[in-house]
C-alpha positions in Angstrom: 0.1 0.1 0.1 2.9 2.5 0.7 4.6 1.6 -2.6 1.2 2.6 -4.2 1.1 5.7 -2.4 4.4 6.6 -2.9 3.8 6.2 -6.6 1.0 8.2 -6.8 2.5 11.2 -5.0 5.6 10.8 -7.3 3.7 10.9 -10.2 1.8 14.0 -8.6 5.4 15.6 -7.7 6.4 15.4 -11.4 2.7 16.7 -12.8 3.1 19.5 -10.3 7.0 20.1 -11.7 5.9 20.2 -15.1 3.1 22.2 -14.5 5.0 25.1 -12.8 7.3 24.6 -15.7 4.6 25.7 -18.1 3.4 28.6 -16.0 6.9 29.8 -16.3 7.7 29.5 -19.9 4.1 31.3 -20.5 5.2 34.0 -17.9 8.5 34.6 -19.5 6.8 34.9 -23.0 3.8 37.3 -21.8 7.1 39.1 -20.5 8.7 39.2 -23.7 5.2 40.2 -25.5 5.4 43.1 -22.9 8.8 44.6 -24.2 7.7 44.2 -27.4 4.9 46.3 -26.9 6.6 48.8 -25.0 9.1 49.3 -27.5 6.4 49.8 -30.1 4.5 52.3 -28.0 7.7 54.1 -27.3 8.3 54.4 -31.2 4.9 55.6 -31.8 5.2 57.9 -29.1 8.2 59.3 -30.8 6.2 59.7 -34.1 3.4 61.4 -32.4 5.5 63.8 -30.6 7.7 64.5 -34.4 4.1 64.9 -36.3 3.1 67.4 -33.6 6.3 69.4 -33.9 6.0 69.4 -37.6 2.1 70.9 -37.1 3.0 73.3 -35.1 5.6 74.3 -37.4 3.0 74.2 -40.2 0.9 76.2 -38.3 2.9 79.1 -37.4 0.9 82.4 -38.3 3.9 84.2 -39.7 4.8 81.0 -42.4 0.9 80.9 -43.3 0.8 84.6 -44.0 3.9 84.3 -46.2 2.4 81.4 -48.0 -0.7 83.7 -48.8 1.1 86.3 -50.0 3.3 84.5 -52.4 0.5 82.1 -53.5 -3.0 84.0 -52.9 -3.7 85.3 -56.0 -3.0 82.2 -57.9 -5.0 80.3 -55.6 -7.5 82.6 -55.4 -7.5 83.2 -51.6 -9.2 86.0 -50.5 -10.9 87.4 -47.3 -13.4 84.7 -46.0 -16.9 86.1 -46.2 -19.2 86.0 -43.6 -22.0 84.2 -45.2 -19.2 81.1 -45.7 -19.4 80.8 -41.7 -22.4 78.6 -41.2 -23.8 76.4 -38.0 -24.4 72.8 -37.9 -28.1 72.9 -38.5 -27.6 75.0 -41.9 -25.6 72.0 -43.1 -27.7 69.4 -41.8 -30.5 71.2 -44.1 -28.5 70.4 -47.1 -27.7 66.8 -46.2 -30.6 64.2 -47.4 -32.1 62.1 -45.2 -30.8 58.9 -44.6 -33.5 56.7 -46.3 -33.5 58.9 -49.3 -29.8 57.9 -49.8 -30.6 54.4 -49.0 -33.4 54.6 -51.8 -31.7 56.3 -54.4 -27.9 55.2 -54.1 -24.9 57.6 -55.2 -26.8 58.8 -58.4 -29.9 59.9 -56.4 -27.7 61.7 -54.1 -25.6 63.6 -56.7 -29.0 64.3 -58.5 -30.6 65.7 -55.3 -27.4 67.7 -54.2 -27.8 69.4 -57.7 -31.2 70.6 -57.6 -30.7 71.9 -53.5 -27.8 74.1 -54.8 -29.8 75.5 -57.6 
């Protein structure tokens, strides 16, 4: 009887050792994945910082004013009229209803937009 108990305990010990080894390997793999993700996050953060700096440079008022003075006539740029600034309600009034778009498709949408513009 003692031999049977010893064999069962030995088998259970082997199973627990194997299971513990698997858990350790899974943890190491997860640790490596976390390290890779942290590197990717750092790379993306650097790209975001670079793009933010570039956006700040491109939107400098002095730079934009120079571009307008240089290319304004060729692009027909002018002072913005008050009528060009509208509220969302006025924009919404120009959009077709959803079911109208679903029924007519793109051709119907284009035709309805042309009739509203006239």
